[in-house]
C-alpha positions in Angstrom: 187.4 5.0 301.0 190.1 2.2 300.9 191.7 1.2 304.1 195.7 1.5 304.4 196.9 -2.1 304.8 198.1 -3.1 308.4 201.0 -5.5 307.9 203.3 -2.9 306.5 202.5 -0.4 309.0 203.4 -2.9 311.8 206.7 -4.2 310.0 207.9 -0.4 309.8 207.2 0.2 313.4 209.4 -2.8 314.1 212.3 -1.4 312.2 212.0 2.1 313.9 212.0 0.6 317.3 215.1 -1.7 316.5 216.9 1.4 314.6 220.5 2.4 316.2 220.9 5.4 313.6 218.8 7.7 315.9 217.1 8.0 319.2 213.5 7.7 317.9 212.0 6.2 320.9 212.7 9.1 323.0 211.4 11.6 320.4 208.4 9.7 320.2 207.9 9.8 324.1 208.5 13.6 323.9 206.1 14.3 321.3 203.4 12.5 323.0 203.2 14.4 325.9 201.9 17.6 324.2 199.8 15.7 321.7 198.0 13.9 324.8 197.5 17.7 326.1 196.0 19.1 323.1 193.7 15.8 323.0 192.9 16.7 326.6 192.4 20.4 326.4 189.7 19.7 323.6 187.8 17.2 325.9 188.0 19.2 329.2 187.4 22.6 327.5 184.5 21.2 325.7 183.1 20.1 329.1 183.6 23.5 330.6 181.8 25.3 327.9 179.0 23.0 328.6 178.9 24.1 332.1 179.4 27.5 331.3 176.3 27.6 329.0 174.4 25.6 331.9 175.6 28.4 334.4 174.6 31.1 332.3 170.8 29.7 332.1 170.7 29.4 335.7 172.1 32.9 336.2 169.5 34.3 333.9 166.7 32.3 335.8 167.9 33.2 339.2 168.3 36.8 338.0 164.5 36.9 336.8 163.2 35.2 339.7 165.0 37.5 342.0 163.7 40.6 340.3 160.0 39.0 339.9 160.1 38.3 343.6 160.8 41.8 344.5 158.6 43.5 342.0 155.3 41.4 342.3 155.3 39.8 345.4 157.0 42.7 347.4 159.5 40.6 348.9 162.7 42.0 351.1 165.8 42.2 349.3 167.2 39.2 351.4 164.1 37.2 350.6 164.2 38.0 347.0 168.0 36.8 346.9 167.1 33.6 348.7 164.6 32.9 345.8 166.8 33.9 343.2 169.5 31.1 344.8 166.7 28.4 344.9 166.1 29.1 341.1 169.8 28.9 340.1 170.3 25.7 342.2 167.2 24.2 340.4 168.6 25.3 337.0 171.9 23.9 337.9 171.8 20.6 339.5 174.5 19.5 341.9 177.3 17.8 340.1 176.5 18.6 336.7 179.3 17.7 334.5 181.5 17.0 337.4 181.4 20.8 338.2 181.4 22.1 341.8 179.3 25.4 341.9 180.5 28.2 344.5 178.0 29.9 346.4 176.1 32.3 344.2 176.6 35.9 344.4 173.2 37.5 344.2 172.6 41.3 344.8 169.1 42.8 344.7 168.4 46.5 344.6 165.3 48.8 344.8 166.6 52.4 343.8 165.0 55.3 342.4 161.9 53.1 341.2 164.1 50.6 339.5 164.8 46.9 340.7 167.8 45.4 339.5 168.9 41.8 340.4 172.9 40.9 339.7 174.0 37.2 339.7 177.4 36.2 339.3 178.0 32.4 339.2 181.5 30.5 339.3 182.1 26.8 339.5 185.2 24.5 339.0 185.2 21.7 336.3 187.5 18.7 337.1 189.8 17.6 334.4 189.9 14.3 332.7 193.0 14.3 330.6 194.6 17.7 331.4 195.6 16.5 334.9 198.8 14.8 333.0 200.2 18.3 332.6 199.3 19.4 336.2 195.9 21.2 335.4 193.5 19.5 337.9 190.5 22.0 337.2 189.2 24.6 334.9 187.3 27.7 336.5 184.2 29.1 334.6 182.3 32.3 335.5 179.1 34.1 334.4 176.9 37.0 335.2 173.5 38.1 334.3 171.5 41.3 335.1 167.7 41.4 335.4 166.0 44.8 335.5 162.6 46.2 336.0 160.8 49.3 337.0 159.1 49.2 340.6 156.3 50.9 338.5 155.2 49.4 335.5 156.6 51.5 332.4 153.3 51.8 331.0 149.8 51.7 332.4 148.0 48.5 331.4 144.4 48.0 331.2 143.2 44.4 331.0 139.7 43.3 330.4 139.0 39.6 331.1 135.9 38.4 328.9 134.6 35.2 330.5 132.2 32.6 329.0 129.3 32.2 331.4 127.3 29.9 329.1 125.4 26.8 330.6 128.2 24.4 329.0 130.4 25.9 331.9 128.9 24.5 334.7 130.5 22.2 337.1 134.1 21.3 336.8 134.8 23.8 334.0 133.4 27.1 336.1 135.5 25.6 339.0 138.6 25.6 336.5 138.0 29.2 335.2 137.4 30.4 338.7 140.9 29.2 339.7 142.6 30.2 336.6 141.1 33.9 336.8 142.0 34.3 340.3 145.6 33.2 339.4 145.6 35.7 336.9 144.9 38.4 339.5 147.1 36.8 342.2 149.9 37.0 339.4 149.1 40.5 338.8 148.9 42.0 342.1 151.0 39.5 344.1 150.8 40.7 348.3 149.4 43.9 347.2 146.1 45.2 347.9 146.2 47.3 344.3 148.4 47.6 341.5 149.9 50.5 340.7 149.3 51.5 336.9 147.2 48.3 336.4 143.7 48.6 336.0 141.4 45.1 335.4 137.7 44.6 334.5 135.5 41.6 333.9 132.8 41.0 331.3 130.6 37.7 331.6 128.8 36.8 328.6 126.4 34.2 326.9 124.7 35.6 324.1 124.6 38.9 325.5 126.3 41.1 328.1 125.2 43.3 330.8 126.4 46.7 330.5 123.3 48.8 330.1 123.0 50.4 333.2 126.8 51.3 333.3 126.4 53.0 330.1 122.9 54.9 331.0 124.8 56.2 334.6 127.3 58.1 332.2 125.2 58.8 329.0 121.4 58.5 329.8 120.3 59.3 326.2 122.2 56.3 324.7 119.8 54.0 326.2 116.2 53.9 324.9 113.8 54.4 327.6 111.1 51.9 327.9 108.5 52.7 330.5 107.1 50.2 332.6 110.4 48.4 332.7 113.6 50.5 332.2 112.0 52.9 335.2 111.6 50.0 337.7 114.6 49.6 340.2 116.8 46.8 339.3 115.5 45.3 342.7 112.2 44.9 341.6 111.6 41.4 339.8 110.2 43.3 337.0 112.8 45.9 336.8 115.5 45.9 333.9 118.6 44.4 335.0 121.0 46.0 332.1 121.2 43.7 329.5 121.2 45.3 325.8 120.0 44.1 322.6 122.6 44.1 319.9 122.9 47.5 317.9 120.7 47.9 314.9 122.6 46.4 311.7 122.3 45.3 308.1 121.8 41.8 307.0 124.1 39.5 304.9 127.6 41.4 305.6 130.5 40.8 303.4 133.2 38.0 304.3 136.0 40.6 304.3 137.1 40.8 308.0 138.9 44.0 307.2 135.8 45.6 306.0 133.2 47.3 308.4 129.9 47.4 306.2 127.9 50.4 306.1 125.1 50.5 308.7 126.4 47.4 310.7 126.7 49.4 314.1 127.3 46.3 316.0 130.9 45.9 314.8 132.9 48.9 316.2 133.1 51.2 319.2 130.9 53.7 317.8 128.0 55.0 320.3 124.6 56.3 319.7 125.0 59.8 317.9 127.9 59.0 316.2 127.4 58.2 312.4 123.8 58.1 312.8 123.8 54.9 315.2 120.6 54.7 317.1 120.1 54.3 321.0 120.8 51.1 322.5 117.6 49.2 323.0 117.3 47.6 326.7 116.8 43.6 326.4 113.9 42.1 327.8 112.8 38.5 327.3 109.0 38.3 326.3 106.7 36.8 328.5 106.5 33.4 326.3 106.8 29.6 326.7 110.8 29.1 326.0 111.3 26.1 323.7 115.1 25.8 323.5 117.9 24.0 325.1 115.5 23.7 328.0 111.8 24.3 328.3 110.6 26.5 330.8 107.5 28.8 331.4 108.9 32.2 331.0 105.2 33.9 331.3 105.3 36.3 334.0 102.3 38.8 335.6 102.7 42.6 334.8 100.9 44.8 337.1 97.6 46.2 335.4 98.5 49.7 335.8 101.7 49.0 333.8 100.4 46.6 331.1 100.1 49.4 328.5 103.5 50.4 328.7 105.2 47.2 328.9 103.1 45.3 326.3 103.7 48.3 324.1 107.6 47.7 324.2 108.4 46.5 320.7 110.2 43.1 321.3 107.2 42.0 323.8 104.5 43.2 321.1 106.1 41.7 318.4 106.7 38.2 320.2 103.0 38.0 321.5 101.3 39.0 318.2 103.6 36.5 316.4 102.6 33.8 318.9 98.9 34.6 319.2 98.0 36.4 316.1 96.6 39.8 315.5 93.3 39.3 317.5 94.9 40.1 321.0 94.7 44.0 321.2 92.3 46.6 322.2 91.7 50.5 321.4 94.0 52.4 323.5 91.4 55.2 324.2 88.2 53.3 324.4 89.2 49.7 325.4 87.2 48.2 322.8 88.5 45.0 321.1 90.5 45.5 318.2 93.1 44.0 316.0 96.7 44.7 316.7 97.3 45.8 313.0 95.1 48.5 313.6 96.3 51.9 315.0 96.0 53.1 318.4 96.1 49.7 319.9 97.6 48.1 322.7 97.8 44.3 323.6 95.0 43.4 326.0 96.1 40.8 328.5 92.7 39.4 329.1 92.6 38.6 325.4 95.8 36.5 325.5 94.6 32.7 325.1 97.1 31.5 327.7 96.5 34.1 330.4 95.9 31.6 332.9 99.4 30.4 332.6 101.1 33.5 333.7 103.0 33.6 336.9 104.1 36.0 339.2 107.8 37.0 338.5 110.5 35.6 340.6 113.5 37.0 342.1 115.8 36.4 339.1 119.5 35.9 339.7 122.4 35.4 337.3 123.6 32.7 340.0 122.9 28.9 338.9 120.9 26.9 341.0 119.9 23.1 340.5 116.6 23.4 339.3 113.4 25.2 338.8 112.9 25.6 342.7 116.5 27.0 343.3 115.3 30.4 344.3 116.8 32.9 344.3 119.8 32.1 342.7 118.7 30.6 339.5 117.9 31.3 335.7 114.7 29.7 335.7 112.3 32.7 335.8 109.8 33.7 335.2 111.5 37.1 334.3 111.7 39.7 331.8 115.7 39.6 332.5 115.9 35.8 331.7 119.3 34.9 330.6 120.9 37.9 331.4 124.2 37.8 333.1 125.9 39.8 335.8 126.8 43.4 335.3 130.2 43.8 334.1 133.1 45.1 336.3 134.2 48.1 334.8 138.0 48.5 334.1 139.4 50.4 337.0 143.1 51.1 338.5 141.4 51.4 342.1 140.1 47.9 341.8 141.7 45.9 344.8 142.6 42.3 344.6 140.0 41.2 347.0 137.4 42.7 344.6 138.4 41.1 341.6 138.6 37.7 343.4 135.2 37.9 345.2 133.7 39.1 341.6 135.3 35.7 340.1 133.7 33.7 342.7 130.3 35.2 343.1 129.3 36.8 339.8 131.0 34.8 337.2 128.5 31.9 336.9 127.3 29.3 334.5 124.2 30.6 333.4 121.4 28.1 333.5 119.5 27.0 331.5 120.8 28.8 328.6 119.8 29.8 325.0 123.4 29.6 323.5 126.7 31.0 322.9 127.4 34.4 321.1 130.8 35.8 321.2 130.7 38.9 319.0 128.1 40.8 321.1 130.7 40.2 323.9 133.7 41.3 321.6 132.1 44.4 320.6 131.1 45.3 324.2 135.0 44.4 325.2 136.0 46.9 322.5 134.0 49.7 323.7 134.6 48.9 327.3 138.3 49.3 327.0 138.3 52.0 324.2 135.5 54.4 325.2 136.7 56.0 328.5 134.1 58.7 328.0 131.3 56.1 328.6 133.5 53.9 331.0 135.7 56.5 332.7 138.7 55.3 334.8 141.4 57.8 336.2 144.6 56.9 334.5 148.2 57.5 335.8 149.3 60.9 334.3 152.0 61.1 331.6 152.3 57.4 330.8 151.4 55.5 327.5 148.7 53.2 328.1 148.6 49.4 326.7 145.2 48.0 326.3 144.6 44.0 326.5 141.6 42.0 326.2 141.6 38.4 327.2 138.8 36.4 325.7 137.9 32.8 327.0 135.4 30.4 325.6 134.5 26.9 325.9 131.9 26.7 323.1 131.4 27.1 319.5 128.7 29.8 318.1 125.1 28.6 318.9 121.8 29.2 319.8 119.0 26.3 319.6 115.4 27.4 318.8 113.5 24.4 318.3 110.3 26.5 317.8 106.6 25.8 318.9 104.2 23.8 316.8 100.9 25.3 316.1 98.1 24.4 313.7 99.7 26.6 311.2 103.4 25.0 311.8 106.4 25.6 313.4 107.1 29.3 314.9 110.7 30.0 315.6 110.0 32.5 318.4 111.2 31.3 321.8 115.3 31.7 322.2 115.9 35.3 322.5 119.4 36.4 322.3 121.2 39.7 321.9 119.9 39.2 318.0 116.6 38.4 319.2 115.3 35.1 317.6 115.9 33.3 314.1 112.6 34.5 313.2 113.4 38.0 313.7 116.2 37.8 310.9 118.3 40.6 312.1 121.4 39.4 310.3 120.5 37.3 307.5 117.3 37.0 305.4 117.0 33.2 306.3 116.3 31.3 309.6 119.1 28.7 308.8 121.1 27.9 312.0 124.3 27.4 309.5 124.0 30.6 307.7 123.3 32.4 311.1 126.4 31.2 312.9 128.3 32.1 309.7 127.2 35.6 309.8 127.8 35.8 313.6 131.5 34.6 312.9 131.9 37.3 310.3 130.8 39.9 312.6 133.2 38.9 315.2 136.2 38.6 312.7 135.5 42.1 311.8 135.3 43.4 315.4 138.6 41.7 316.1 140.3 43.4 313.2 138.8 46.9 314.0 140.3 46.3 317.6 143.8 45.4 316.5 143.6 48.3 314.2 143.0 50.6 317.1 146.0 49.1 318.9 144.3 46.8 321.1 146.2 43.7 322.0 143.9 40.5 321.9 144.5 37.2 323.7 142.1 34.3 323.1 141.6 31.0 324.9 139.6 28.2 323.3 138.9 25.6 326.4 137.8 22.1 325.9 136.4 22.4 322.2 135.6 19.3 320.5 137.9 17.9 318.0 135.6 18.1 315.4 135.1 20.3 312.1 132.9 22.6 314.1 135.4 22.9 317.1 138.4 23.2 314.7 136.7 26.0 312.8 136.2 27.7 315.9 139.8 27.4 317.2 141.0 28.8 313.8 138.4 32.0 314.5 139.9 32.5 317.6 143.5 32.1 316.6 142.9 34.5 313.7 141.3 37.3 316.1 144.6 37.0 318.6 147.1 39.7 318.2 149.7 36.8 317.3 148.3 33.5 316.2 151.3 31.8 317.5 152.0 33.6 321.2 148.3 35.0 321.7 146.1 32.1 321.2 145.8 29.2 323.5 144.0 25.8 322.8 143.8 24.3 326.3 141.9 20.8 327.2 142.1 20.6 330.8 141.7 22.9 334.0 145.4 22.6 334.4 146.0 23.8 330.8 143.7 26.8 331.3 145.2 28.0 334.6 148.6 28.0 332.8 147.4 29.9 330.1 146.0 32.9 332.2 149.0 32.7 334.6 151.2 32.7 331.3 149.4 35.9 330.1 149.6 37.7 333.3 153.3 37.1 333.5 153.6 38.5 329.8 151.8 41.6 331.1 154.4 42.1 333.6 157.3 40.9 331.8 160.9 41.9 332.8 163.5 43.1 330.7 166.7 40.8 330.8 170.1 42.3 329.8 173.5 40.8 329.7 
């Protein structure tokens, strides 16, 4: 655009100033005052608008903080008002845009099970230009109202699913303990229990420990294995409570929205439903374990119990696979006999490595620093090798102290480990939160129930079975998981690690979709995963599993980030309604 020449404009101004035909200068002066006022109004009112916007944010924050302080932490009304005032000042710094804030008016009430916090803020904004017409300040005022029920409007059932694999040892486990306890503290505040809120905890590695909980309610759902499941849990050889994955079919489809027929390990179905067979108690066979760490897990069984124990299908298959068919005897006569013959039992005195069997140790899910860290170790030998702590059922009566104690004392990195399988944990999370006939809790009456699963991991799907070298080659038969070993081929027709992980991931995805279809809300947290192709694939798997991939998935790198994720989720579960 062309600019107007400056010289003709100056000449015209000189002619006007020297004119005697009219009083031009007084007219110009008179017009200048309202012109300046209009310009000043634009500047000063614009600043007042910015102050009002900042005040509104401070009022909202103060109202939310005051209600939260009263609802969650059970402060007095005066204390809650003081906390609200602190939030106002933090969100409206002194001297902002030359504005002077009046003392905040904050009123907190707790009436008829409803907590309200009303905040009114006023400030005087100094003017810059409007002063010329006698306006020294502009007044602005805003208000906010936060409201929440003294009791949560719905009953909330939250299950924390926590990765207890060996990679969580050290600083990672310390960070998890802190974050999980802060989750509990956010929910409970200063209360011992939280009305309308039930919390449970499910630790996992490649399996979970829920078998005794199931059997206490539904004895027929868990297969009886004499010589093992009928032994007290306090006995080193007694069943601790872990379960193998349900019977299933191989090579399931990739469509995560389809539940394949016969894949009982994907849903909340229980034995007796749809032809589903009883759950099989987990037992680690007495074998040398050659996986992530080498360990002699060969444990002695009393002679009077050997027939029953060695007849457990998993144990029998493992020993025959390791030593061949010539380790049995006739059950009636005791004569040496091949195991592929009828009416046979494994004969301990025919095992070629019987001299290496040891007395079972007092096994614990708590980690030790080495093979001699008894009793707090996972080194075995034990039929419960790799079995984590028994899950803490979802309960409305669970106290804050009980939850914090469980997180500190039962939630441990399992060393040495045989891998990380997410899908058995998710399937049992599904059952624990959905099947209150098997995992009962006393709910509040006449209120809706919101079911929440918070699933946290630091690892990709993995299990390492390096195998055992023999004269006939390498046998993959030592790393037992919920799906037994790669050699058992329970989920695919090959022993490929890559294919196995792919099919485990398919099962995980299908279970996630089934849970969401049942209205279960899922939060997922991926902690300190590697930034490589495998880590990225795991992140995407958990992002897809979450109810909302943007709001319900957290990818965190540090302990501080992990803590923030748990606290953010806890705050969301007790979120407040803000109304204007």
